[in-house]
TORKOL-4160 file (C-alpha; in steps of 0.2 Angstrom, whole numbers, padded with zeros to 4 digits, m for minus):
259
<pt num="1" X="0001" Y="0001" Z="0000"/>
<pt num="2" X="0008" Y="0016" Z="m0005"/>
<pt num="3" X="0012" Y="0029" Z="0009"/>
<pt num="4" X="0006" Y="0047" Z="0008"/>
<pt num="5" X="0011" Y="0063" Z="0016"/>
<pt num="6" X="0003" Y="0080" Z="0014"/>
<pt num="7" X="0012" Y="0096" Z="0008"/>
<pt num="8" X="0001" Y="0110" Z="0007"/>
<pt num="9" X="m0013" Y="0105" Z="m0004"/>
<pt num="10" X="m0002" Y="0091" Z="m0014"/>
<pt num="11" X="0002" Y="0073" Z="m0010"/>
<pt num="12" X="0019" Y="0065" Z="m0011"/>
<pt num="13" X="0021" Y="0047" Z="m0013"/>
<pt num="14" X="0036" Y="0038" Z="m0003"/>
<pt num="15" X="0052" Y="0041" Z="m0014"/>
<pt num="16" X="0047" Y="0059" Z="m0014"/>
<pt num="17" X="0037" Y="0058" Z="m0030"/>
<pt num="18" X="0024" Y="0073" Z="m0031"/>
<pt num="19" X="0005" Y="0068" Z="m0034"/>
<pt num="20" X="m0003" Y="0082" Z="m0044"/>
<pt num="21" X="m0020" Y="0083" Z="m0035"/>
<pt num="22" X="m0029" Y="0086" Z="m0052"/>
<pt num="23" X="m0019" Y="0071" Z="m0059"/>
<pt num="24" X="m0026" Y="0060" Z="m0044"/>
<pt num="25" X="m0044" Y="0067" Z="m0046"/>
<pt num="26" X="m0043" Y="0061" Z="m0065"/>
<pt num="27" X="m0036" Y="0044" Z="m0060"/>
<pt num="28" X="m0048" Y="0040" Z="m0048"/>
<pt num="29" X="m0062" Y="0043" Z="m0061"/>
<pt num="30" X="m0052" Y="0033" Z="m0073"/>
<pt num="31" X="m0049" Y="0018" Z="m0062"/>
<pt num="32" X="m0067" Y="0011" Z="m0060"/>
<pt num="33" X="m0068" Y="0009" Z="m0080"/>
<pt num="34" X="m0054" Y="m0003" Z="m0081"/>
<pt num="35" X="m0059" Y="m0017" Z="m0091"/>
<pt num="36" X="m0071" Y="m0009" Z="m0101"/>
<pt num="37" X="m0073" Y="m0016" Z="m0120"/>
<pt num="38" X="m0080" Y="m0007" Z="m0135"/>
<pt num="39" X="m0095" Y="m0016" Z="m0143"/>
<pt num="40" X="m0098" Y="m0021" Z="m0160"/>
<pt num="41" X="m0095" Y="m0008" Z="m0174"/>
<pt num="42" X="m0082" Y="0002" Z="m0162"/>
<pt num="43" X="m0097" Y="0008" Z="m0152"/>
<pt num="44" X="m0092" Y="0014" Z="m0135"/>
<pt num="45" X="m0102" Y="0024" Z="m0120"/>
<pt num="46" X="m0088" Y="0036" Z="m0121"/>
<pt num="47" X="m0090" Y="0040" Z="m0140"/>
<pt num="48" X="m0111" Y="0040" Z="m0136"/>
<pt num="49" X="m0107" Y="0054" Z="m0123"/>
<pt num="50" X="m0095" Y="0064" Z="m0134"/>
<pt num="51" X="m0108" Y="0063" Z="m0148"/>
<pt num="52" X="m0123" Y="0069" Z="m0138"/>
<pt num="53" X="m0113" Y="0083" Z="m0131"/>
<pt num="54" X="m0108" Y="0089" Z="m0150"/>
<pt num="55" X="m0125" Y="0082" Z="m0156"/>
<pt num="56" X="m0115" Y="0073" Z="m0169"/>
<pt num="57" X="m0118" Y="0055" Z="m0171"/>
<pt num="58" X="m0102" Y="0051" Z="m0180"/>
<pt num="59" X="m0093" Y="0050" Z="m0163"/>
<pt num="60" X="m0103" Y="0034" Z="m0156"/>
<pt num="61" X="m0093" Y="0023" Z="m0167"/>
<pt num="62" X="m0077" Y="0033" Z="m0168"/>
<pt num="63" X="m0059" Y="0029" Z="m0161"/>
<pt num="64" X="m0060" Y="0033" Z="m0142"/>
<pt num="65" X="m0043" Y="0035" Z="m0132"/>
<pt num="66" X="m0044" Y="0053" Z="m0130"/>
<pt num="67" X="m0064" Y="0055" Z="m0129"/>
<pt num="68" X="m0063" Y="0043" Z="m0114"/>
<pt num="69" X="m0052" Y="0055" Z="m0105"/>
<pt num="70" X="m0062" Y="0069" Z="m0110"/>
<pt num="71" X="m0076" Y="0059" Z="m0102"/>
<pt num="72" X="m0066" Y="0055" Z="m0087"/>
<pt num="73" X="m0060" Y="0074" Z="m0085"/>
<pt num="74" X="m0079" Y="0080" Z="m0085"/>
<pt num="75" X="m0084" Y="0065" Z="m0071"/>
<pt num="76" X="m0069" Y="0072" Z="m0061"/>
<pt num="77" X="m0074" Y="0089" Z="m0063"/>
<pt num="78" X="m0057" Y="0095" Z="m0069"/>
<pt num="79" X="m0061" Y="0096" Z="m0089"/>
<pt num="80" X="m0054" Y="0114" Z="m0088"/>
<pt num="81" X="m0037" Y="0108" Z="m0084"/>
<pt num="82" X="m0036" Y="0091" Z="m0093"/>
<pt num="83" X="m0045" Y="0097" Z="m0110"/>
<pt num="84" X="m0058" Y="0088" Z="m0118"/>
<pt num="85" X="m0053" Y="0084" Z="m0136"/>
<pt num="86" X="m0055" Y="0069" Z="m0148"/>
<pt num="87" X="m0038" Y="0072" Z="m0159"/>
<pt num="88" X="m0023" Y="0069" Z="m0150"/>
<pt num="89" X="m0012" Y="0081" Z="m0160"/>
<pt num="90" X="m0024" Y="0095" Z="m0155"/>
<pt num="91" X="m0024" Y="0090" Z="m0138"/>
<pt num="92" X="m0005" Y="0089" Z="m0136"/>
<pt num="93" X="m0004" Y="0107" Z="m0145"/>
<pt num="94" X="m0017" Y="0114" Z="m0131"/>
<pt num="95" X="m0005" Y="0108" Z="m0118"/>
<pt num="96" X="0010" Y="0116" Z="m0126"/>
<pt num="97" X="0000" Y="0132" Z="m0130"/>
<pt num="98" X="m0004" Y="0133" Z="m0110"/>
<pt num="99" X="0015" Y="0130" Z="m0105"/>
<pt num="100" X="0010" Y="0113" Z="m0098"/>
<pt num="101" X="0021" Y="0101" Z="m0109"/>
<pt num="102" X="0035" Y="0091" Z="m0103"/>
<pt num="103" X="0046" Y="0076" Z="m0106"/>
<pt num="104" X="0047" Y="0070" Z="m0089"/>
<pt num="105" X="0034" Y="0057" Z="m0084"/>
<pt num="106" X="0024" Y="0060" Z="m0068"/>
<pt num="107" X="0007" Y="0052" Z="m0060"/>
<pt num="108" X="m0008" Y="0060" Z="m0066"/>
<pt num="109" X="m0001" Y="0067" Z="m0082"/>
<pt num="110" X="m0007" Y="0063" Z="m0100"/>
<pt num="111" X="0006" Y="0054" Z="m0110"/>
<pt num="112" X="0005" Y="0056" Z="m0129"/>
<pt num="113" X="0012" Y="0043" Z="m0141"/>
<pt num="114" X="0019" Y="0042" Z="m0159"/>
<pt num="115" X="0021" Y="0023" Z="m0165"/>
<pt num="116" X="0034" Y="0028" Z="m0178"/>
<pt num="117" X="0045" Y="0034" Z="m0165"/>
<pt num="118" X="0044" Y="0053" Z="m0169"/>
<pt num="119" X="0045" Y="0067" Z="m0157"/>
<pt num="120" X="0034" Y="0081" Z="m0164"/>
<pt num="121" X="0016" Y="0083" Z="m0158"/>
<pt num="122" X="0011" Y="0083" Z="m0176"/>
<pt num="123" X="0014" Y="0064" Z="m0176"/>
<pt num="124" X="0004" Y="0058" Z="m0161"/>
<pt num="125" X="m0006" Y="0044" Z="m0163"/>
<pt num="126" X="m0013" Y="0039" Z="m0145"/>
<pt num="127" X="m0015" Y="0046" Z="m0128"/>
<pt num="128" X="m0017" Y="0037" Z="m0109"/>
<pt num="129" X="m0014" Y="0042" Z="m0092"/>
<pt num="130" X="0001" Y="0039" Z="m0081"/>
<pt num="131" X="m0003" Y="0030" Z="m0066"/>
<pt num="132" X="0014" Y="0027" Z="m0059"/>
<pt num="133" X="0032" Y="0028" Z="m0063"/>
<pt num="134" X="0045" Y="0014" Z="m0059"/>
<pt num="135" X="0063" Y="0019" Z="m0065"/>
<pt num="136" X="0062" Y="0018" Z="m0084"/>
<pt num="137" X="0045" Y="0009" Z="m0084"/>
<pt num="138" X="0029" Y="0020" Z="m0086"/>
<pt num="139" X="0013" Y="0012" Z="m0080"/>
<pt num="140" X="m0002" Y="0019" Z="m0089"/>
<pt num="141" X="m0021" Y="0018" Z="m0091"/>
<pt num="142" X="m0026" Y="0018" Z="m0109"/>
<pt num="143" X="m0042" Y="0017" Z="m0119"/>
<pt num="144" X="m0044" Y="0008" Z="m0136"/>
<pt num="145" X="m0029" Y="m0003" Z="m0134"/>
<pt num="146" X="m0027" Y="m0020" Z="m0138"/>
<pt num="147" X="m0038" Y="m0017" Z="m0151"/>
<pt num="148" X="m0054" Y="m0015" Z="m0140"/>
<pt num="149" X="m0049" Y="m0012" Z="m0122"/>
<pt num="150" X="m0048" Y="0000" Z="m0108"/>
<pt num="151" X="m0033" Y="m0007" Z="m0098"/>
<pt num="152" X="m0017" Y="m0005" Z="m0090"/>
<pt num="153" X="m0001" Y="m0005" Z="m0099"/>
<pt num="154" X="0017" Y="m0004" Z="m0096"/>
<pt num="155" X="0028" Y="0007" Z="m0107"/>
<pt num="156" X="0045" Y="0013" Z="m0111"/>
<pt num="157" X="0050" Y="0031" Z="m0116"/>
<pt num="158" X="0054" Y="0026" Z="m0135"/>
<pt num="159" X="0037" Y="0029" Z="m0142"/>
<pt num="160" X="0032" Y="0043" Z="m0131"/>
<pt num="161" X="0031" Y="0060" Z="m0138"/>
<pt num="162" X="0029" Y="0070" Z="m0121"/>
<pt num="163" X="0017" Y="0073" Z="m0107"/>
<pt num="164" X="0003" Y="0085" Z="m0104"/>
<pt num="165" X="0002" Y="0092" Z="m0086"/>
<pt num="166" X="m0015" Y="0097" Z="m0079"/>
<pt num="167" X="m0008" Y="0106" Z="m0064"/>
<pt num="168" X="0001" Y="0119" Z="m0076"/>
<pt num="169" X="m0013" Y="0122" Z="m0086"/>
<pt num="170" X="m0022" Y="0126" Z="m0069"/>
<pt num="171" X="m0007" Y="0139" Z="m0066"/>
<pt num="172" X="m0008" Y="0146" Z="m0084"/>
<pt num="173" X="m0027" Y="0149" Z="m0082"/>
<pt num="174" X="m0027" Y="0157" Z="m0066"/>
<pt num="175" X="m0016" Y="0171" Z="m0076"/>
<pt num="176" X="m0026" Y="0170" Z="m0092"/>
<pt num="177" X="m0043" Y="0162" Z="m0089"/>
<pt num="178" X="m0049" Y="0151" Z="m0104"/>
<pt num="179" X="m0061" Y="0138" Z="m0099"/>
<pt num="180" X="m0068" Y="0124" Z="m0110"/>
<pt num="181" X="m0085" Y="0131" Z="m0108"/>
<pt num="182" X="m0093" Y="0114" Z="m0104"/>
<pt num="183" X="m0091" Y="0108" Z="m0121"/>
<pt num="184" X="m0077" Y="0096" Z="m0129"/>
<pt num="185" X="m0069" Y="0101" Z="m0145"/>
<pt num="186" X="m0077" Y="0095" Z="m0161"/>
<pt num="187" X="m0067" Y="0087" Z="m0174"/>
<pt num="188" X="m0069" Y="0076" Z="m0190"/>
<pt num="189" X="m0068" Y="0057" Z="m0188"/>
<pt num="190" X="m0053" Y="0049" Z="m0195"/>
<pt num="191" X="m0047" Y="0032" Z="m0192"/>
<pt num="192" X="m0035" Y="0029" Z="m0178"/>
<pt num="193" X="m0022" Y="0017" Z="m0180"/>
<pt num="194" X="m0018" Y="0006" Z="m0165"/>
<pt num="195" X="m0002" Y="m0004" Z="m0160"/>
<pt num="196" X="0002" Y="m0014" Z="m0169"/>
<pt num="197" X="m0012" Y="m0021" Z="m0179"/>
<pt num="198" X="m0023" Y="m0010" Z="m0189"/>
<pt num="199" X="m0041" Y="m0010" Z="m0191"/>
<pt num="200" X="m0049" Y="m0016" Z="m0207"/>
<pt num="201" X="m0053" Y="0003" Z="m0211"/>
<pt num="202" X="m0038" Y="0012" Z="m0206"/>
<pt num="203" X="m0035" Y="0028" Z="m0214"/>
<pt num="204" X="m0046" Y="0043" Z="m0216"/>
<pt num="205" X="m0065" Y="0042" Z="m0217"/>
<pt num="206" X="m0070" Y="0053" Z="m0232"/>
<pt num="207" X="m0084" Y="0065" Z="m0229"/>
<pt num="208" X="m0098" Y="0060" Z="m0239"/>
<pt num="209" X="m0100" Y="0077" Z="m0248"/>
<pt num="210" X="m0081" Y="0076" Z="m0254"/>
<pt num="211" X="m0085" Y="0058" Z="m0260"/>
<pt num="212" X="m0100" Y="0062" Z="m0269"/>
<pt num="213" X="m0092" Y="0076" Z="m0277"/>
<pt num="214" X="m0077" Y="0066" Z="m0283"/>
<pt num="215" X="m0089" Y="0053" Z="m0291"/>
<pt num="216" X="m0100" Y="0067" Z="m0300"/>
<pt num="217" X="m0084" Y="0075" Z="m0307"/>
<pt num="218" X="m0078" Y="0058" Z="m0314"/>
<pt num="219" X="m0094" Y="0054" Z="m0321"/>
<pt num="220" X="m0097" Y="0070" Z="m0330"/>
<pt num="221" X="m0080" Y="0071" Z="m0337"/>
<pt num="222" X="m0081" Y="0053" Z="m0343"/>
<pt num="223" X="m0097" Y="0058" Z="m0353"/>
<pt num="224" X="m0089" Y="0074" Z="m0360"/>
<pt num="225" X="m0075" Y="0063" Z="m0366"/>
<pt num="226" X="m0086" Y="0051" Z="m0375"/>
<pt num="227" X="m0094" Y="0065" Z="m0385"/>
<pt num="228" X="m0112" Y="0058" Z="m0381"/>
<pt num="229" X="m0124" Y="0073" Z="m0386"/>
<pt num="230" X="m0141" Y="0065" Z="m0387"/>
<pt num="231" X="m0151" Y="0058" Z="m0373"/>
<pt num="232" X="m0151" Y="0062" Z="m0355"/>
<pt num="233" X="m0144" Y="0056" Z="m0340"/>
<pt num="234" X="m0150" Y="0057" Z="m0323"/>
<pt num="235" X="m0140" Y="0054" Z="m0307"/>
<pt num="236" X="m0150" Y="0047" Z="m0291"/>
<pt num="237" X="m0140" Y="0051" Z="m0276"/>
<pt num="238" X="m0147" Y="0055" Z="m0259"/>
<pt num="239" X="m0145" Y="0072" Z="m0252"/>
<pt num="240" X="m0128" Y="0074" Z="m0244"/>
<pt num="241" X="m0127" Y="0081" Z="m0226"/>
<pt num="242" X="m0119" Y="0099" Z="m0226"/>
<pt num="243" X="m0101" Y="0098" Z="m0221"/>
<pt num="244" X="m0095" Y="0101" Z="m0204"/>
<pt num="245" X="m0079" Y="0111" Z="m0202"/>
<pt num="246" X="m0070" Y="0100" Z="m0190"/>
<pt num="247" X="m0052" Y="0095" Z="m0184"/>
<pt num="248" X="m0047" Y="0077" Z="m0189"/>
<pt num="249" X="m0044" Y="0062" Z="m0177"/>
<pt num="250" X="m0028" Y="0056" Z="m0173"/>
<pt num="251" X="m0022" Y="0047" Z="m0189"/>
<pt num="252" X="m0011" Y="0033" Z="m0185"/>
<pt num="253" X="m0016" Y="0026" Z="m0168"/>
<pt num="254" X="m0012" Y="0008" Z="m0167"/>
<pt num="255" X="m0018" Y="m0004" Z="m0152"/>
<pt num="256" X="m0013" Y="m0021" Z="m0151"/>
<pt num="257" X="m0002" Y="m0032" Z="m0141"/>
<pt num="258" X="0008" Y="m0018" Z="m0133"/>
<pt num="259" X="0025" Y="m0022" Z="m0127"/>
């Protein structure tokens, strides 16, 4: 059992590791969800929650590593300091903007991964939360790993881009208040890649309006080239929804066996 002592409003684990109270609140919301498994069609209750918040059904069956953290942050009442995102590079950029980015792991920090080993936030594929640090081993809790699970993992630093520190966001917001205003960030759903096995439809999901436009352009061009001048051609197509200007999901998250 871990030993704790209080220093002001913060707790210190035996060994001198400072435990961020915001991170601990987040961990307390995360731990009861361990063992959750996504349902058929990649449906999760966290995606449903995100979809309902944004009134956009595309999230119900979307990659969910970051949406889970958004859900947990709201449950813990720390969403202003953790952030509520679905696209992991955007989430990392938010921490960087607030001066809350680190390359040193600590309990309660959000940990961002790039499975290709890159160190730029733009290549981030996946996110979890650090539960504890044991030497060079980083014990995490992550959603959408091993294809379908919310579970604990043990990581090393080779695939880690950096860490987002909620406590430093809190400090930054005290100087320049910028709350999330009770609603997560909207994003365009792109398929994540997971570690190490890709899903069957790994890659971007093209918005239907763009797809229909491409098809119609190809057909019209073909008719023009054939020189058909007689007769009429009607294209039956359902009305496409209006495009929504959103940010993309993490493009390359790979879930899988882990290491």
